[in-house]
N, C-alpha and C positions, 0 to 999 in steps of 0.2 A: 567545374563551373568557371566560366571566364570572369576575371576580376571586373569590378564595376568601372564604367567609363569615367575618365577624368579629362577635364578640359582646361587648357591653359594658354599662356602666352610665351613667346620666345623673343629674345632680344640679342642684337649684335652691336648696338651702340654706334653704328656707322653714321657719320655726320658729314653731309656734303654742303656746299655753300647755299643751296636752295633753302635750307632750314632757317638760315639767319640766326642760328644759335651757336654760342661757343660751347666747348665740350663740358665744362662744369655745369652750365645751365641745362644741357641735354641730360646729363646724368641725374641732376636734381629733379627734372621734370618726369623722367622715367620712374624714379623712385616714388614720386608722388602718385604716378599713375598706378603702380603696383599696389601701393597702400590702399588706394581707392578701390581697386578691383578685389583685393584681399577681403575688404569689408563687405563685398557684394557676392562672395561665394566662389571666387576663382580657386581652382584646385592646384594648378601647377605654374611654375615659372621656370623656363629653361634659358640657358645662356649658350651661345656659340663661341667658338674660339678660332681666330686666325691672327696672323702676325705680319708686321712690316707693311701695312697698307696705309695709304695717305688719308683715307677717310676715317681713321680712328677705330677701325674694327676692333672689338674687344679682345685683347690679347691675354687677359688674366681674369678668369671668371670667378674664382673663389673670393677675392676681396669684394667684388660686386655682390655676390650672393650673401656674404656676411653683412654688408651694409643693409641689404633688403631684409635679411632675416631679423635684424635688430628692430626693424620698423613694422614687421608683420606678425601675425599670429597663426595663420592657417595654411597658407600656400606651401607646397613642397617645392624644394629648390633642386635643380639638376642641370646637366649639361647635355647638349646635342650639337657637337660632342667636345669632350676634353681630349686633346691630341696627345696620346700617351708618349710618342717618341720625344716630345719636347718637355715632358714632365717626369722628373725622377719619381718612381712609384712610392718610395718610402717617404719622401718629402710630401708628395701628394696625399698619402694616407694621413700624415700628420695634419696637413691643412684641412682635410675632410673631417678629422676628429674634432678639430677646433670648431669648424663650421657646424658640426653636429651639435656641439654644446651651445653655441650661440643661438641656433635655431630650435633647440629643444627636440632634436630627433627628426627634423623635417628635411634632411639632406639625402639626396640620391646622386648617382653619377652615371653618365653615359660616356663611353670612351670610343675612340676611333684611332686610325693609324695615320691619317694625313695623306696628302697626295701632291701638294703644291711644291714644285721644285725650289721656288724662291725661299720658302720657309726652311727647308732642309739646308740650303746654302747659308741662310742667316744663322742657323744654330750650329753650323760646321759639321753636319751629318750627311752621309750619302743616303739618297732615297732608298737604295737597296736594303738598308737596315730597318726600314719601317715595320716590316712584318715581325722580325725577331724582337725589336724593341717593344712592340705592342704585345706580342704573345708573352714575353717575359714580364712586362709591366703588369699585365692582368694576373699572372701567377703570383707575383710579389704582392699585389694588392690583396689577393685572396688570403695569403698568409697573414698580412697585416691585419685584416679584418677578423681574424680568429681571436685576436687579443692575446695570443700566446707567443712566447719567444721562439724565434726561428732563425735558420741560416739559409742562405741561397747562393748557389754557385752556378751561374749560367754563362751564356756566350756574351751577354751585354752587361749583366749586373753580378756582383760578387760581394757578399758581406756575411758577417757572422753575428749571432746573438742579438737580433733586432726584436724589439717588442713595441707594439703600438696599441694604445687603448682606443678602440675604434667605434664607429657606427655599425649598424647591421648592413649586410649586403646580399644581394642575389642578382643573378644575371637574367635579364629580359632581352628585348630585341628592338633595335631602331633600324628598320629596313630601308635600304636605298637601292633603287633599280627595279628590274622586272620581277613580278611576283614569282614566276617560274624559276628564276635564278637566285633569289635570295630568301623570300618568305616561305615558299613551299619546301625547299630543301632543309631549312632550319626546323620547320615543324616535323618533317620526316625523320630528321636526325634525333629529335627529342623522342619521338615515338619508338624509334629503333632501340633507344637506350632505356626504354621502360618508363619514360617520363610523360607527363600529360601536357601537350602544348597549350591547351586552354587554361592552364593554371598560371601561365606566364603573361607578362604584359608586352604589348606591341605598340610602340609609340611612333608618331610621325608628325611632321609639320604639314598641315593642310589649312591654309589661311582662309579667313572668312571676313568679308566686308558686309556688314549688315546695314543696308540703306534702302530707303524708299525712293531714292533718286539716283540710280547708278550713273546716269549721264552727267550729273553734277559731281559725284564723289569719286567715281572710279578713275578718271584720267590722271589725277595726281598719284594715286597708288600705282597705276599701271606704269607711269613714267619711272617711278622709284624702283619698281620690280624689273623693268628693262635694264636699269643701271645695275641692279644686283646681279642679274644674269650675265651682263657683259663682264663684270669683274670676275665672276666665277669661271667664265669661259676663258678668260685671259690666263688663268692658272694652268690650263692644259695646252697652251701654245708651245711650251718648251717640250722638246722631244723626250725629256726624261720624266715628264709628268706621269703620275700613276693613278689618276682619278678614274672613277667610273668602274663599271663591271664589264668584262669582256663580252662583246656581242649585244650589249644593252643599247636600246634606242629610246628616245623620248616617248615614242608611241607605246612601247612595251612597259615602261616604268609604271609603278604604282603612282597614281595621279597625285601631284602636289600643286596643281594649279589653283588659283584663287576661286572661291565660291563667292559670288557677288549678287546681292539681291535683298529682297525684303525678308522678314522673319520666316514666312511660310516657305519661301524658296530655299533659304539656308537650312531650315530644319529638314526638308525633304532631301536635299543633296547630301548633307552630312550624315543623316541617318542611313541612307543607301551606301555611302562610302564606308562607314563604320561596320555595317553588316557584311559587306562584300569581302572586306580584308581582315576582319576580326580585330579591328583597332580597339585598344583600351585606353590609349593616351593620345589626345588630339590637341595640338597647339597651333596657334595662329601667330604669324609675324605681327607684333603689336605696333611697331613704329618703323615702317619702311624707310630706307635711307633717304635723307633729304627732307623728310616730313617732320613736323613738330608733334610731340606726343598729344597735345591738345586736339589736333586734327583727327585723331583716332579714338579719342575717349568715348564719343557717342556710340560708335560702332561696337567698341569693346564692352561697354555697359550693356548694350542690347544683346550681345552674344552671351554674356554671363547670365543676364536676367531672363531673357525671353527665348533664346535658342537652346542653350546648353541643357536646361532641365528637361526639355522635350526630347532632345536627342538621347540623353541619359535614360529616360524612361523607355524609349523605344529599344535601346540597346539591352536594357534589363529584361524586356519582355521577349526578346528574340530567342 
């Protein structure tokens, strides 16, 4: 049986001059927004990670998650994604163990290998190491999360007699790219190993603007999303960039475009999307870059109050 649908928000804390806010004010306003949504039934809060960007893109998600954990009671906190090549896995495991205690067991973690050449240069690492650093990082994290003493001797990491008192962990999936190249092979691999794909979670960012007046509310969000896309595309200009999936095209990708419209429209579109791809964790960009959190509060409240319960009910009935 597929796990029940969870709906959440995702934050990158990017701040462009259009917001008119300084960074401390943006951080405070986002925390207030999450507290408000936590009280209205939000399930998840995700954080993204990137480095060395002028717009203040969140480089360190664990402290932010800790600050929000201390002010909330219900939302689960995770990353999409924590870039393992730039995070020593033992130190990350310690940070997550502390966060798990602050949040009273509400922490999860999503990991990835990174792809932006400027980030690897900034950390003094060759892009070619991203796969081995990620593979070994995941293996080390798994050892850490057993709570037992272990030693590890790999290509990138080497240590003896480590013990971490951790949170619980299991591996689910955050698909990026074409269904036929990422989601379907993952499910096929699980089946081939005797596991049941439907018992795992599949999470993705599919944003939603709930509005009765798209002509009034969509242009500001659209402008912010165009900026977001321009920055991401700039990561791949370098010939050493490692982003994307070979052969992937925007048309073939699992859709991550915004759903924009009234409650009925958003329920219909998100229900169809969840059913088609077997999504169990659906999150929306809460504050597009350059916008103020207060500009999105109305849409987010309606998403949690009016849209999410109906999409969850439809998913449970499928």
